[in-house]
C-alpha positions as semicolon CSV with decimal commas, in nm:
position;residue;x (nm);y (nm);z (nm)
1;M;-2,092;0,856;2,791
2;A;-1,936;1,080;2,490
3;D;-2,133;1,005;2,138
4;A;-1,935;0,832;1,848
5;S;-2,010;0,919;1,474
6;L;-1,896;0,675;1,227
7;K;-1,638;0,834;1,092
8;D;-1,519;0,868;1,458
9;L;-1,519;0,519;1,505
10;A;-1,400;0,438;1,110
11;L;-1,098;0,690;1,203
12;V;-1,009;0,535;1,578
13;F;-1,015;0,169;1,452
14;L;-0,839;0,204;1,137
15;K;-0,561;0,362;1,360
16;L;-0,581;0,079;1,590
17;G;-0,551;-0,175;1,305
18;T;-0,231;-0,031;1,171
19;I;-0,030;-0,007;1,548
20;A;-0,192;-0,315;1,762
21;F;0,105;-0,548;1,730
22;G;0,138;-0,815;2,003
23;G;-0,218;-1,049;1,959
24;P;-0,540;-0,995;2,110
25;A;-0,446;-0,935;2,515
26;A;-0,264;-0,614;2,347
27;H;-0,534;-0,536;2,106
28;V;-0,795;-0,511;2,427
29;A;-0,544;-0,319;2,598
30;M;-0,507;-0,055;2,268
31;M;-0,900;-0,021;2,284
32;Q;-1,011;-0,014;2,667
33;R;-0,717;0,298;2,646
34;E;-0,922;0,426;2,345
35;A;-1,289;0,356;2,388
36;V;-1,286;0,413;2,793
37;E;-0,979;0,630;2,907
38;I;-0,918;0,882;2,593
39;R;-1,282;0,879;2,468
40;Q;-1,496;0,760;2,720
41;W;-1,723;0,590;2,536
42;L;-1,780;0,322;2,760
43;T;-1,724;0,287;3,117
44;S;-1,488;0,040;3,228
45;E;-1,784;-0,188;3,377
46;E;-1,960;-0,179;3,001
47;F;-1,600;-0,238;2,859
48;L;-1,561;-0,541;3,071
49;G;-1,902;-0,679;3,026
50;L;-1,841;-0,677;2,639
51;I;-1,505;-0,886;2,714
52;G;-1,703;-1,122;2,893
53;A;-1,964;-1,140;2,603
54;T;-1,681;-1,197;2,318
55;N;-1,527;-1,488;2,528
56;L;-1,868;-1,652;2,499
57;I;-1,881;-1,633;2,131
58;P;-1,657;-1,838;1,877
59;G;-1,412;-1,630;1,686
60;P;-1,122;-1,333;1,704
61;N;-1,202;-1,224;2,034
62;S;-1,047;-0,865;1,980
63;T;-1,169;-0,811;1,625
64;E;-1,532;-0,929;1,766
65;L;-1,473;-0,659;2,074
66;A;-1,422;-0,414;1,806
67;I;-1,726;-0,506;1,664
68;F;-1,925;-0,485;1,985
69;I;-1,776;-0,141;2,020
70;G;-1,863;-0,025;1,717
71;Y;-2,279;-0,187;1,781
72;R;-2,303;-0,027;2,072
73;K;-2,187;0,329;1,966
74;G;-2,321;0,308;1,631
75;G;-2,585;0,004;1,611
76;W;-2,566;-0,180;1,281
77;K;-2,370;0,082;1,055
78;G;-2,110;0,116;1,349
79;L;-2,094;-0,285;1,385
80;I;-1,969;-0,317;1,031
81;V;-1,759;0,001;1,016
82;A;-1,573;-0,061;1,307
83;G;-1,516;-0,412;1,253
84;A;-1,435;-0,359;0,919
85;S;-1,188;-0,035;1,016
86;F;-1,032;-0,305;1,250
87;I;-0,965;-0,546;0,974
88;L;-0,858;-0,335;0,677
89;P;-0,513;-0,252;0,784
90;A;-0,391;-0,582;0,856
91;F;-0,575;-0,737;0,548
92;V;-0,349;-0,467;0,327
93;I;-0,082;-0,534;0,516
94;V;-0,063;-0,924;0,520
95;A;-0,163;-0,904;0,136
96;I;0,158;-0,744;0,068
97;L;0,346;-0,971;0,275
98;G;0,160;-1,212;0,058
99;W;0,264;-1,072;-0,257
100;V;0,623;-1,072;-0,175
101;Y;0,653;-1,390;-0,028
102;V;0,489;-1,568;-0,362
103;R;0,714;-1,347;-0,575
104;F;1,094;-1,377;-0,443
105;G;1,006;-1,698;-0,160
106;A;1,085;-1,545;0,105
107;L;1,010;-1,224;0,369
108;P;1,246;-0,999;0,523
109;E;1,373;-1,000;0,828
110;A;1,223;-0,757;1,116
111;G;1,398;-0,861;1,405
112;A;1,510;-0,564;1,540
113;F;1,175;-0,405;1,464
114;F;1,029;-0,615;1,679
115;H;1,265;-0,652;1,965
116;G;1,177;-0,299;2,051
117;V;0,763;-0,348;1,986
118;K;0,730;-0,656;2,193
119;P;0,801;-0,500;2,511
120;V;0,615;-0,195;2,486
121;I;0,332;-0,415;2,431
122;I;0,392;-0,594;2,752
123;A;0,357;-0,255;2,928
124;I;0,047;-0,197;2,724
125;V;-0,123;-0,498;2,822
126;M;-0,001;-0,486;3,200
127;H;-0,143;-0,090;3,214
128;A;-0,537;-0,262;3,088
129;L;-0,466;-0,503;3,317
130;V;-0,436;-0,272;3,627
131;S;-0,690;-0,090;3,511
132;L;-0,969;-0,316;3,442
133;G;-0,906;-0,495;3,737
134;R;-0,988;-0,210;3,964
135;S;-1,343;-0,256;3,785
136;A;-1,382;-0,580;3,823
137;L;-1,226;-0,702;4,092
138;R;-1,504;-0,616;4,321
139;S;-1,515;-0,844;4,624
140;P;-1,290;-1,080;4,733
141;F;-1,449;-1,421;4,575
142;L;-1,417;-1,276;4,204
143;A;-1,037;-1,193;4,278
144;V;-1,053;-1,573;4,383
145;V;-1,212;-1,663;4,049
146;G;-0,930;-1,440;3,845
147;L;-0,635;-1,581;3,999
148;S;-0,771;-1,919;3,966
149;A;-0,848;-1,878;3,619
150;A;-0,488;-1,765;3,560
151;V;-0,347;-2,088;3,764
152;L;-0,553;-2,315;3,568
153;S;-0,438;-2,159;3,245
154;F;-0,074;-2,206;3,330
155;A;-0,148;-2,554;3,437
156;G;-0,288;-2,592;3,075
157;M;-0,665;-2,622;3,143
158;N;-0,866;-2,537;2,818
159;E;-1,001;-2,155;2,782
160;L;-1,340;-2,222;2,748
161;A;-1,383;-2,476;3,008
162;I;-1,214;-2,208;3,234
163;L;-1,459;-1,938;3,167
164;F;-1,774;-2,163;3,179
165;S;-1,641;-2,255;3,522
166;A;-1,600;-1,934;3,652
167;G;-1,922;-1,820;3,553
168;I;-2,138;-2,126;3,694
169;V;-1,948;-2,105;4,041
170;A;-2,020;-1,781;4,054
171;V;-2,381;-1,819;3,990
172;I;-2,377;-2,081;4,268
173;I;-2,248;-1,832;4,524
174;R;-2,485;-1,554;4,413
175;W;-2,765;-1,828;4,454
176;I;-2,620;-1,939;4,779
177;H;-2,624;-1,600;4,936
178;T;-2,932;-1,473;4,792
179;R;-3,066;-1,804;4,904
180;R;-3,334;-1,864;4,646
181;P;-3,513;-2,173;4,610
182;R;-3,385;-2,290;4,267
183;L;-3,152;-2,249;4,032
184;P;-3,303;-2,114;3,718
185;L;-3,152;-2,243;3,396
186;I;-2,979;-1,920;3,248
187;L;-2,683;-2,075;3,066
188;G;-2,876;-2,100;2,781
189;G;-2,911;-1,729;2,647
190;T;-2,536;-1,648;2,735
191;A;-2,329;-1,865;2,482
192;L;-2,410;-1,910;2,120
193;F;-2,267;-2,211;1,928
194;P;-2,222;-2,256;1,541
195;A;-2,416;-2,455;1,343
196;V;-2,236;-2,335;1,070
197;A;-1,959;-2,632;1,109
198;A;-2,251;-2,899;1,090
199;A;-2,387;-2,687;0,786
200;S;-2,063;-2,609;0,546
201;G;-1,995;-2,990;0,431
202;E;-1,683;-3,165;0,374
203;T;-1,413;-2,996;0,124
204;G;-1,162;-3,257;0,180
205;G;-1,087;-3,446;-0,116
206;I;-1,070;-3,213;-0,388
207;P;-0,836;-3,006;-0,541
208;F;-0,834;-2,646;-0,448
209;G;-1,081;-2,394;-0,530
210;L;-1,201;-2,046;-0,380
211;W;-1,515;-2,208;-0,288
212;G;-1,382;-2,479;-0,096
213;L;-1,149;-2,236;0,036
214;F;-1,436;-2,015;0,151
215;L;-1,602;-2,312;0,298
216;F;-1,292;-2,425;0,509
217;F;-1,248;-2,050;0,681
218;V;-1,601;-2,000;0,750
219;K;-1,610;-2,312;0,911
220;T;-1,278;-2,262;1,094
221;G;-1,389;-1,903;1,229
222;S;-1,721;-2,058;1,354
223;V;-1,608;-2,328;1,569
224;L;-1,245;-2,160;1,727
225;F;-1,252;-2,099;2,059
226;G;-0,923;-1,972;2,279
227;S;-0,615;-1,772;2,145
228;G;-0,492;-1,762;1,780
229;Y;-0,242;-2,050;1,827
230;V;-0,513;-2,292;1,829
231;L;-0,566;-2,159;1,481
232;L;-0,219;-2,354;1,376
233;A;-0,363;-2,713;1,493
234;F;-0,720;-2,637;1,257
235;L;-0,484;-2,483;0,938
236;R;-0,245;-2,788;0,960
237;A;-0,498;-3,069;0,988
238;D;-0,674;-2,980;0,681
239;L;-0,472;-2,722;0,483
240;V;-0,153;-2,981;0,506
241;E;-0,194;-3,327;0,599
242;R;-0,575;-3,389;0,427
243;W;-0,576;-3,158;0,146
244;G;-0,213;-3,067;0,085
245;W;-0,278;-2,734;-0,019
246;L;0,008;-2,626;0,178
247;T;0,367;-2,756;0,283
248;E;0,461;-2,740;0,685
249;Q;0,713;-2,458;0,597
250;Q;0,420;-2,253;0,420
251;L;0,196;-2,313;0,720
252;L;0,472;-2,184;0,954
253;D;0,527;-1,859;0,736
254;A;0,163;-1,798;0,710
255;V;0,156;-1,826;1,116
256;A;0,443;-1,607;1,129
257;V;0,325;-1,338;0,934
258;G;-0,023;-1,362;1,169
259;Q;0,178;-1,315;1,447
260;V;0,424;-1,053;1,367
261;T;0,212;-0,816;1,178
262;P;-0,082;-0,573;1,368
263;G;-0,445;-0,644;1,383
264;P;-0,583;-0,975;1,422
265;V;-0,424;-1,280;1,428
266;F;-0,690;-1,474;1,203
267;T;-0,537;-1,237;0,914
268;T;-0,302;-1,569;0,899
269;A;-0,568;-1,665;0,664
270;T;-0,511;-1,369;0,444
271;F;-0,148;-1,513;0,395
272;I;-0,258;-1,842;0,307
273;G;-0,544;-1,723;0,066
274;Y;-0,285;-1,513;-0,143
275;V;-0,029;-1,798;-0,164
276;L;-0,299;-2,024;-0,253
277;G;-0,501;-1,826;-0,511
278;G;-0,344;-1,472;-0,550
279;F;-0,560;-1,133;-0,446
280;S;-0,901;-1,312;-0,499
281;G;-0,799;-1,577;-0,265
282;A;-0,698;-1,326;-0,018
283;V;-1,037;-1,159;-0,007
284;V;-1,231;-1,489;0,012
285;A;-1,058;-1,625;0,294
286;T;-1,042;-1,281;0,527
287;L;-1,418;-1,280;0,425
288;A;-1,511;-1,588;0,504
289;I;-1,325;-1,624;0,869
290;F;-1,452;-1,316;0,985
291;L;-1,787;-1,319;0,864
292;P;-1,942;-1,565;1,155
293;A;-1,781;-1,281;1,395
294;F;-2,009;-1,033;1,281
295;V;-2,306;-1,240;1,304
296;F;-2,211;-1,392;1,627
297;V;-2,152;-1,032;1,781
298;A;-2,518;-0,890;1,569
299;I;-2,725;-1,189;1,749
300;S;-2,538;-1,120;2,105
301;G;-2,630;-0,772;2,116
302;L;-2,988;-0,860;2,048
303;V;-2,961;-1,145;2,321
304;L;-2,698;-1,024;2,617
305;P;-2,915;-0,716;2,743
306;R;-3,190;-0,962;2,832
307;V;-2,969;-1,187;2,990
308;R;-2,834;-0,922;3,189
309;R;-3,118;-0,854;3,361
310;S;-3,142;-1,161;3,561
311;A;-2,911;-1,136;3,835
312;L;-2,832;-1,473;3,838
313;A;-2,710;-1,451;3,470
314;A;-2,494;-1,126;3,575
315;G;-2,349;-1,353;3,780
316;F;-2,245;-1,591;3,541
317;L;-2,116;-1,289;3,330
318;D;-1,934;-1,104;3,631
319;G;-1,763;-1,481;3,704
320;V;-1,680;-1,508;3,304
321;T;-1,549;-1,177;3,329
322;V;-1,305;-1,192;3,581
323;A;-1,200;-1,517;3,493
324;S;-1,131;-1,349;3,140
325;L;-0,915;-1,112;3,314
326;G;-0,736;-1,421;3,454
327;L;-0,680;-1,555;3,100
328;M;-0,539;-1,234;2,992
329;A;-0,289;-1,241;3,275
330;A;-0,159;-1,566;3,243
331;V;-0,101;-1,459;2,862
332;T;0,090;-1,166;2,934
333;A;0,326;-1,356;3,145
334;Y;0,386;-1,600;2,845
335;L;0,388;-1,309;2,601
336;A;0,672;-1,129;2,881
337;R;0,914;-1,446;2,882
338;A;0,916;-1,433;2,522
339;A;0,998;-1,031;2,514
340;W;1,186;-1,000;2,787
341;T;1,563;-1,137;2,601
342;D;1,773;-0,889;2,802
343;A;1,790;-0,606;3,027
344;F;1,691;-0,368;2,721
345;S;1,358;-0,497;2,686
346;A;1,293;-0,531;3,004
347;L;1,380;-0,187;3,088
348;L;1,178;-0,087;2,783
349;T;0,877;-0,225;2,922
350;V;0,910;0,000;3,296
351;V;0,958;0,303;3,060
352;S;0,670;0,221;2,837
353;F;0,458;0,143;3,185
354;V;0,557;0,520;3,366
355;L;0,456;0,696;3,017
356;I;0,131;0,531;2,982
357;A;0,000;0,527;3,362
358;R;0,192;0,852;3,493
359;F;0,198;1,045;3,161
360;R;-0,095;0,889;2,976
361;V;0,079;0,897;2,637
362;N;-0,072;0,774;2,318
363;S;-0,018;0,399;2,251
364;F;0,045;0,519;1,875
365;W;0,368;0,716;2,028
366;I;0,484;0,423;2,282
367;V;0,445;0,146;1,980
368;A;0,634;0,391;1,711
369;G;0,906;0,477;2,035
370;G;0,974;0,091;2,093
371;A;1,016;0,020;1,732
372;I;1,263;0,328;1,732
373;A;1,431;0,198;1,999
374;G;1,470;-0,151;1,868
375;L;1,580;-0,035;1,558
376;L;1,886;0,166;1,673
377;A;1,931;-0,104;1,937
378;G;2,007;-0,359;1,668
379;R;2,270;-0,149;1,471
């Protein structure tokens, strides 16, 4: 595998943080292109293993994947550089939008821009699914597990329940196949559940302050599994209903900004922090919601290699990995339904997929071309 300097890590993840529209599934697809196909920092199997690891810890999965890649290629320094570089562009963009929002009370329309970007994101994710699937689906059983995960996701089952069920089933099947006399307890080292929520204390019933903002977002970043959409429930329950720090409209605007800007969806916290406490609030909220991700990845980097040495533990992570691909496929279907609003958007996905799969065009130019096409079509 190719080496990566801290400068290489910074440049790649600064670029991805700037162009990574489309949510976690799209971010994973772009990282797969950069880290596996273009730069050959990781094998497909290693990359899939990191995806499985991120799905077993709380927090923003795509950001944790960037942190894991940085840790794998650059140790502790790489962990910090890759994660911070991926977050920084989104922080700057969202903070600027927060300033515009506070100053003018609204955000400019960008419908035409995203009308072109969204179909391109679908193509990038579809290509990643095809590439990763070749490495992950090594047997008919694993293919069935991945398909079942997608079906259960469509049925509304909790993502974490799907992942753990897939891992447990894979362990049982591997145990039966090897005919071992007993099933050892291996699940304790494969997931890390936070204690920060219990230790952070309650901040309800107090007026807004930066310390309360920090505690809230540390708690949220420590316990939130699933997609960025789950974040909405946490934000509304405390910030709107319990404490009254935000109005319903402000919350919806904040979530919209997190969805349509590049980089981690969790930079919704940046926008909320700016609305509530200016630039200081934006910095505090951003540090707080992403801090647990760095901690969990650092701990996981020490634990997971040892867990992988167990055949049954490896089976568990194999099950989690293919289930992750199933969840990614389900998310892609939902995204496609929202993105394909007309013949233009569907055609843009097809053209983009061909450019990526056949001609290996870089994701940056694909996204830029989609944005230009959307703006031209919107005139």
